[in-house]
ZADO-1210 file (C-alpha; in nm, 4 decimals, padded with zeros to 6 digits):
<atoms>
<atom x="-10.9512" y="-02.4700" z="00.3181" code="UNK" pos="1"/>
<atom x="-10.7908" y="-02.1557" z="00.1729" code="UNK" pos="2"/>
<atom x="-10.5414" y="-02.3663" z="-00.0209" code="UNK" pos="3"/>
<atom x="-10.8161" y="-02.5851" z="-00.1572" code="UNK" pos="4"/>
<atom x="-11.0101" y="-02.2781" z="-00.2722" code="UNK" pos="5"/>
<atom x="-10.7035" y="-02.1329" z="-00.4461" code="UNK" pos="6"/>
<atom x="-10.6491" y="-02.4689" z="-00.6238" code="UNK" pos="7"/>
<atom x="-11.0193" y="-02.4783" z="-00.7313" code="UNK" pos="8"/>
<atom x="-10.9969" y="-02.1149" z="-00.8549" code="UNK" pos="9"/>
<atom x="-10.6719" y="-02.1904" z="-01.0505" code="UNK" pos="10"/>
<atom x="-10.8350" y="-02.4983" z="-01.2045" code="UNK" pos="11"/>
<atom x="-11.1458" y="-02.2970" z="-01.2972" code="UNK" pos="12"/>
<atom x="-10.9386" y="-02.0214" z="-01.4599" code="UNK" pos="13"/>
<atom x="-10.7303" y="-02.2797" z="-01.6466" code="UNK" pos="14"/>
<atom x="-11.0415" y="-02.4539" z="-01.7804" code="UNK" pos="15"/>
<atom x="-11.1961" y="-02.1202" z="-01.8811" code="UNK" pos="16"/>
<atom x="-10.8708" y="-02.0189" z="-02.0645" code="UNK" pos="17"/>
<atom x="-10.8688" y="-02.3515" z="-02.2485" code="UNK" pos="18"/>
<atom x="-11.2343" y="-02.3077" z="-02.3396" code="UNK" pos="19"/>
<atom x="-11.1718" y="-01.9570" z="-02.4799" code="UNK" pos="20"/>
<atom x="-10.8645" y="-02.0792" z="-02.6710" code="UNK" pos="21"/>
<atom x="-11.0651" y="-02.3671" z="-02.8164" code="UNK" pos="22"/>
<atom x="-11.3269" y="-02.1320" z="-02.9470" code="UNK" pos="23"/>
<atom x="-11.0889" y="-01.9402" z="-03.1575" code="UNK" pos="24"/>
<atom x="-11.0517" y="-01.5689" z="-03.2338" code="UNK" pos="25"/>
<atom x="-11.4236" y="-01.4813" z="-03.2180" code="UNK" pos="26"/>
<atom x="-11.4475" y="-01.5779" z="-02.8502" code="UNK" pos="27"/>
<atom x="-11.2885" y="-01.2491" z="-02.7316" code="UNK" pos="28"/>
<atom x="-11.5441" y="-01.0195" z="-02.9042" code="UNK" pos="29"/>
<atom x="-11.8362" y="-01.2488" z="-02.7941" code="UNK" pos="30"/>
<atom x="-11.7241" y="-01.2232" z="-02.4342" code="UNK" pos="31"/>
<atom x="-11.6654" y="-00.8439" z="-02.4588" code="UNK" pos="32"/>
<atom x="-12.0159" y="-00.8047" z="-02.6004" code="UNK" pos="33"/>
<atom x="-12.1615" y="-01.0264" z="-02.3324" code="UNK" pos="34"/>
<atom x="-11.9966" y="-00.8194" z="-02.0593" code="UNK" pos="35"/>
<atom x="-12.1329" y="-00.4885" z="-02.1899" code="UNK" pos="36"/>
<atom x="-12.4775" y="-00.6453" z="-02.2664" code="UNK" pos="37"/>
<atom x="-12.5158" y="-00.7654" z="-01.9024" code="UNK" pos="38"/>
<atom x="-12.3866" y="-00.4380" z="-01.7651" code="UNK" pos="39"/>
<atom x="-12.6694" y="-00.2554" z="-01.9570" code="UNK" pos="40"/>
<atom x="-12.9222" y="-00.5259" z="-01.8473" code="UNK" pos="41"/>
<atom x="-12.8361" y="-00.4847" z="-01.4850" code="UNK" pos="42"/>
<atom x="-12.8411" y="-00.1060" z="-01.5207" code="UNK" pos="43"/>
<atom x="-13.1816" y="-00.1128" z="-01.6811" code="UNK" pos="44"/>
<atom x="-13.3254" y="-00.3659" z="-01.4434" code="UNK" pos="45"/>
<atom x="-13.2230" y="-00.1547" z="-01.1391" code="UNK" pos="46"/>
<atom x="-13.3542" y="00.1600" z="-01.3051" code="UNK" pos="47"/>
<atom x="-13.6936" y="00.0115" z="-01.3858" code="UNK" pos="48"/>
<atom x="-13.7197" y="-00.1457" z="-01.0400" code="UNK" pos="49"/>
<atom x="-13.6529" y="00.1930" z="-00.8793" code="UNK" pos="50"/>
<atom x="-13.9385" y="00.3389" z="-01.0839" code="UNK" pos="51"/>
<atom x="-14.1710" y="00.0607" z="-00.9638" code="UNK" pos="52"/>
<atom x="-14.0945" y="00.0566" z="-00.5926" code="UNK" pos="53"/>
<atom x="-14.1157" y="00.3302" z="-00.3430" code="UNK" pos="54"/>
<atom x="-14.3892" y="00.4853" z="-00.5585" code="UNK" pos="55"/>
<atom x="-14.6881" y="00.6981" z="-00.4731" code="UNK" pos="56"/>
<atom x="-15.0449" y="00.6368" z="-00.5954" code="UNK" pos="57"/>
<atom x="-15.2027" y="00.8384" z="-00.8752" code="UNK" pos="58"/>
<atom x="-15.4387" y="00.9912" z="-00.6270" code="UNK" pos="59"/>
<atom x="-15.1571" y="01.0977" z="-00.3912" code="UNK" pos="60"/>
<atom x="-14.9748" y="01.2504" z="-00.6942" code="UNK" pos="61"/>
<atom x="-15.2859" y="01.4525" z="-00.7743" code="UNK" pos="62"/>
<atom x="-15.3185" y="01.5850" z="-00.4183" code="UNK" pos="63"/>
<atom x="-14.9499" y="01.6885" z="-00.4219" code="UNK" pos="64"/>
<atom x="-14.9968" y="01.8776" z="-00.7498" code="UNK" pos="65"/>
<atom x="-15.3121" y="02.0359" z="-00.6188" code="UNK" pos="66"/>
<atom x="-15.1416" y="02.1603" z="-00.3036" code="UNK" pos="67"/>
<atom x="-14.8086" y="02.2237" z="-00.4764" code="UNK" pos="68"/>
<atom x="-14.6145" y="02.0009" z="-00.2364" code="UNK" pos="69"/>
<atom x="-14.3082" y="01.7968" z="-00.3250" code="UNK" pos="70"/>
<atom x="-14.3211" y="01.4159" z="-00.2638" code="UNK" pos="71"/>
<atom x="-14.1188" y="01.2760" z="00.0235" code="UNK" pos="72"/>
<atom x="-13.7581" y="01.2049" z="-00.0689" code="UNK" pos="73"/>
<atom x="-13.8027" y="00.8398" z="00.0142" code="UNK" pos="74"/>
<atom x="-14.0348" y="00.8022" z="-00.2753" code="UNK" pos="75"/>
<atom x="-13.8366" y="00.7638" z="-00.6047" code="UNK" pos="76"/>
<atom x="-14.0984" y="00.5889" z="-00.8178" code="UNK" pos="77"/>
<atom x="-14.2367" y="00.6940" z="-01.1555" code="UNK" pos="78"/>
<atom x="-14.5325" y="00.8892" z="-01.0201" code="UNK" pos="79"/>
<atom x="-14.3238" y="01.0719" z="-00.7585" code="UNK" pos="80"/>
<atom x="-14.0576" y="01.1520" z="-01.0224" code="UNK" pos="81"/>
<atom x="-14.3216" y="01.2976" z="-01.2555" code="UNK" pos="82"/>
<atom x="-14.4733" y="01.5119" z="-00.9804" code="UNK" pos="83"/>
<atom x="-14.1321" y="01.6325" z="-00.8599" code="UNK" pos="84"/>
<atom x="-14.0191" y="01.7380" z="-01.2075" code="UNK" pos="85"/>
<atom x="-14.3462" y="01.9045" z="-01.2874" code="UNK" pos="86"/>
<atom x="-14.3592" y="02.1020" z="-00.9658" code="UNK" pos="87"/>
<atom x="-14.0017" y="02.2305" z="-01.0344" code="UNK" pos="88"/>
<atom x="-14.1019" y="02.3444" z="-01.3844" code="UNK" pos="89"/>
<atom x="-14.4666" y="02.4568" z="-01.3402" code="UNK" pos="90"/>
<atom x="-14.5621" y="02.8134" z="-01.4205" code="UNK" pos="91"/>
<atom x="-14.9083" y="02.8276" z="-01.2564" code="UNK" pos="92"/>
<atom x="-15.0623" y="02.9111" z="-01.5922" code="UNK" pos="93"/>
<atom x="-15.2973" y="02.6182" z="-01.6553" code="UNK" pos="94"/>
<atom x="-15.2508" y="02.6204" z="-02.0313" code="UNK" pos="95"/>
<atom x="-14.8749" y="02.6451" z="-02.0208" code="UNK" pos="96"/>
<atom x="-14.8617" y="02.3890" z="-01.7370" code="UNK" pos="97"/>
<atom x="-15.0486" y="02.1495" z="-01.9572" code="UNK" pos="98"/>
<atom x="-14.7695" y="02.1705" z="-02.2198" code="UNK" pos="99"/>
<atom x="-14.5044" y="02.1482" z="-01.9478" code="UNK" pos="100"/>
<atom x="-14.6646" y="01.8254" z="-01.8125" code="UNK" pos="101"/>
<atom x="-14.6823" y="01.6744" z="-02.1591" code="UNK" pos="102"/>
<atom x="-14.3121" y="01.7534" z="-02.2204" code="UNK" pos="103"/>
<atom x="-14.2120" y="01.5932" z="-01.8901" code="UNK" pos="104"/>
<atom x="-14.4223" y="01.2833" z="-01.9678" code="UNK" pos="105"/>
<atom x="-14.2529" y="01.2504" z="-02.3070" code="UNK" pos="106"/>
<atom x="-13.9055" y="01.2912" z="-02.1534" code="UNK" pos="107"/>
<atom x="-13.9707" y="01.0338" z="-01.8818" code="UNK" pos="108"/>
<atom x="-14.1134" y="00.7759" z="-02.1268" code="UNK" pos="109"/>
<atom x="-13.8120" y="00.8238" z="-02.3459" code="UNK" pos="110"/>
<atom x="-13.5772" y="00.7671" z="-02.0590" code="UNK" pos="111"/>
<atom x="-13.7524" y="00.4430" z="-01.9733" code="UNK" pos="112"/>
<atom x="-13.6680" y="00.3075" z="-02.3206" code="UNK" pos="113"/>
<atom x="-13.2946" y="00.4062" z="-02.3041" code="UNK" pos="114"/>
<atom x="-13.0523" y="00.1250" z="-02.3942" code="UNK" pos="115"/>
<atom x="-13.3215" y="-00.1423" z="-02.4547" code="UNK" pos="116"/>
<atom x="-13.2613" y="-00.1377" z="-02.8309" code="UNK" pos="117"/>
<atom x="-12.8835" y="-00.1624" z="-02.7710" code="UNK" pos="118"/>
<atom x="-12.9384" y="-00.4706" z="-02.5475" code="UNK" pos="119"/>
<atom x="-13.1381" y="-00.6431" z="-02.8237" code="UNK" pos="120"/>
<atom x="-12.8731" y="-00.5515" z="-03.0893" code="UNK" pos="121"/>
<atom x="-12.5904" y="-00.6934" z="-02.8656" code="UNK" pos="122"/>
<atom x="-12.7896" y="-01.0094" z="-02.8008" code="UNK" pos="123"/>
<atom x="-12.8574" y="-01.0476" z="-03.1770" code="UNK" pos="124"/>
<atom x="-12.4993" y="-00.9915" z="-03.2766" code="UNK" pos="125"/>
<atom x="-12.3447" y="-01.2763" z="-03.0682" code="UNK" pos="126"/>
<atom x="-12.5004" y="-01.5703" z="-03.2577" code="UNK" pos="127"/>
<atom x="-12.3747" y="-01.4111" z="-03.5826" code="UNK" pos="128"/>
<atom x="-12.0225" y="-01.3947" z="-03.4349" code="UNK" pos="129"/>
<atom x="-12.0738" y="-01.7627" z="-03.3342" code="UNK" pos="130"/>
<atom x="-12.1631" y="-01.8377" z="-03.6970" code="UNK" pos="131"/>
<atom x="-11.8473" y="-01.6607" z="-03.8069" code="UNK" pos="132"/>
<atom x="-11.6579" y="-01.8866" z="-03.5727" code="UNK" pos="133"/>
<atom x="-11.8247" y="-02.1852" z="-03.7249" code="UNK" pos="134"/>
<atom x="-11.7190" y="-02.0745" z="-04.0694" code="UNK" pos="135"/>
<atom x="-11.3588" y="-02.0125" z="-03.9558" code="UNK" pos="136"/>
<atom x="-11.3469" y="-02.3450" z="-03.7861" code="UNK" pos="137"/>
<atom x="-11.4755" y="-02.5353" z="-04.0874" code="UNK" pos="138"/>
<atom x="-11.2337" y="-02.3490" z="-04.3125" code="UNK" pos="139"/>
<atom x="-10.9559" y="-02.4651" z="-04.0815" code="UNK" pos="140"/>
<atom x="-11.0776" y="-02.8151" z="-04.0965" code="UNK" pos="141"/>
<atom x="-11.0990" y="-02.8191" z="-04.4869" code="UNK" pos="142"/>
<atom x="-10.7468" y="-02.6674" z="-04.4981" code="UNK" pos="143"/>
<atom x="-10.6145" y="-02.9528" z="-04.2836" code="UNK" pos="144"/>
<atom x="-10.7920" y="-03.2060" z="-04.5132" code="UNK" pos="145"/>
<atom x="-10.6459" y="-03.0258" z="-04.8170" code="UNK" pos="146"/>
<atom x="-10.2870" y="-03.0602" z="-04.6884" code="UNK" pos="147"/>
<atom x="-10.2945" y="-03.3800" z="-04.4817" code="UNK" pos="148"/>
<atom x="-10.6095" y="-03.5705" z="-04.5953" code="UNK" pos="149"/>
<atom x="-10.8378" y="-03.7224" z="-04.3381" code="UNK" pos="150"/>
<atom x="-10.5615" y="-03.9030" z="-04.1523" code="UNK" pos="151"/>
<atom x="-10.4667" y="-03.6201" z="-03.9179" code="UNK" pos="152"/>
<atom x="-10.7681" y="-03.6493" z="-03.6759" code="UNK" pos="153"/>
<atom x="-10.6108" y="-03.4190" z="-03.4128" code="UNK" pos="154"/>
<atom x="-10.5604" y="-03.1314" z="-03.6569" code="UNK" pos="155"/>
<atom x="-10.9157" y="-03.1720" z="-03.7887" code="UNK" pos="156"/>
<atom x="-11.0533" y="-03.1798" z="-03.4316" code="UNK" pos="157"/>
<atom x="-10.9051" y="-02.8347" z="-03.3718" code="UNK" pos="158"/>
<atom x="-11.1097" y="-02.6744" z="-03.6511" code="UNK" pos="159"/>
<atom x="-11.4282" y="-02.8584" z="-03.5477" code="UNK" pos="160"/>
<atom x="-11.3788" y="-02.7473" z="-03.1827" code="UNK" pos="161"/>
<atom x="-11.3509" y="-02.3838" z="-03.2964" code="UNK" pos="162"/>
<atom x="-11.6785" y="-02.4240" z="-03.4963" code="UNK" pos="163"/>
<atom x="-11.8770" y="-02.5883" z="-03.2151" code="UNK" pos="164"/>
<atom x="-11.7544" y="-02.3916" z="-02.9168" code="UNK" pos="165"/>
<atom x="-11.7913" y="-02.0499" z="-03.0854" code="UNK" pos="166"/>
<atom x="-12.1438" y="-02.1342" z="-03.1947" code="UNK" pos="167"/>
<atom x="-12.2341" y="-02.2643" z="-02.8520" code="UNK" pos="168"/>
<atom x="-12.0952" y="-01.9538" z="-02.6775" code="UNK" pos="169"/>
<atom x="-12.2782" y="-01.7186" z="-02.9158" code="UNK" pos="170"/>
<atom x="-12.6048" y="-01.8989" z="-02.8464" code="UNK" pos="171"/>
<atom x="-12.5415" y="-01.9080" z="-02.4663" code="UNK" pos="172"/>
<atom x="-12.4939" y="-01.5306" z="-02.4630" code="UNK" pos="173"/>
<atom x="-12.7733" y="-01.4522" z="-02.7091" code="UNK" pos="174"/>
<atom x="-13.0665" y="-01.6550" z="-02.5630" code="UNK" pos="175"/>
<atom x="-13.0688" y="-01.5124" z="-02.2114" code="UNK" pos="176"/>
<atom x="-12.9867" y="-01.1645" z="-02.3566" code="UNK" pos="177"/>
<atom x="-13.2890" y="-01.1767" z="-02.5806" code="UNK" pos="178"/>
<atom x="-13.5015" y="-01.3036" z="-02.3011" code="UNK" pos="179"/>
<atom x="-13.3934" y="-01.0250" z="-02.0617" code="UNK" pos="180"/>
<atom x="-13.4352" y="-00.7735" z="-02.3364" code="UNK" pos="181"/>
<atom x="-13.7959" y="-00.8830" z="-02.3963" code="UNK" pos="182"/>
<atom x="-13.8593" y="-00.8836" z="-02.0179" code="UNK" pos="183"/>
<atom x="-13.7270" y="-00.5270" z="-01.9773" code="UNK" pos="184"/>
<atom x="-13.9144" y="-00.4118" z="-02.2800" code="UNK" pos="185"/>
<atom x="-14.2472" y="-00.5344" z="-02.1345" code="UNK" pos="186"/>
<atom x="-14.1707" y="-00.3649" z="-01.7995" code="UNK" pos="187"/>
<atom x="-14.0771" y="-00.0491" z="-01.9796" code="UNK" pos="188"/>
<atom x="-14.4037" y="-00.0463" z="-02.1788" code="UNK" pos="189"/>
<atom x="-14.6010" y="-00.0996" z="-01.8524" code="UNK" pos="190"/>
<atom x="-14.4194" y="00.1911" z="-01.6957" code="UNK" pos="191"/>
<atom x="-14.4769" y="00.4192" z="-01.9969" code="UNK" pos="192"/>
<atom x="-14.8470" y="00.3387" z="-01.9826" code="UNK" pos="193"/>
<atom x="-14.8535" y="00.4341" z="-01.6061" code="UNK" pos="194"/>
<atom x="-14.6576" y="00.7529" z="-01.6562" code="UNK" pos="195"/>
<atom x="-14.8814" y="00.8567" z="-01.9421" code="UNK" pos="196"/>
<atom x="-15.2022" y="00.7724" z="-01.7448" code="UNK" pos="197"/>
<atom x="-15.0732" y="00.9716" z="-01.4461" code="UNK" pos="198"/>
<atom x="-14.9935" y="01.2684" z="-01.6699" code="UNK" pos="199"/>
<atom x="-15.3475" y="01.2662" z="-01.8052" code="UNK" pos="200"/>
<atom x="-15.4896" y="01.2331" z="-01.4554" code="UNK" pos="201"/>
<atom x="-15.2834" y="01.5297" z="-01.3169" code="UNK" pos="202"/>
<atom x="-15.4197" y="01.7673" z="-01.5756" code="UNK" pos="203"/>
<atom x="-15.7433" y="01.7931" z="-01.3803" code="UNK" pos="204"/>
<atom x="-15.5476" y="01.9513" z="-01.0937" code="UNK" pos="205"/>
<atom x="-15.3826" y="02.2269" z="-01.3029" code="UNK" pos="206"/>
</atoms>
């Protein structure tokens, strides 16, 4: 069974290598961008999920601020994080505490948006690189036609292969990247609304 698995892995790696070679020079930057894009997507998805789960209610957050008690360490959600940072920075002067709370809300909402624009940019760049691969492939095809005419089908197929595979790869990277970017953007907006609403609610306990 182990030998069969090794053979399957070797065949898979060989087919992937052939696929990358067939796509031409733009395949390497497309794959590098895809790697970093998905690294950021996973990072942001885990970060936003942590702010959603193990959270405390808005009412519980108000009680903790009122009694000046820290949330339990098992709670790492958005409301508990807001309360924890506020209690560490509060001055017990209601007017100053209001400004401190506003500053913490702004900082937390800014952290929720981190890297989302980068994800959308990376997802938008890959189809452009695929288009560049299309241009390079067609240039190679026309170069073959110029030198050998239309009789050398094998040489012409190489240029067409570069054009099609690079375009396909760019779209395969871009479409799920744009979808995940939109999904994370919607979750981030929902979280920002929750944080801002909790900040407004906490002001009555200052």
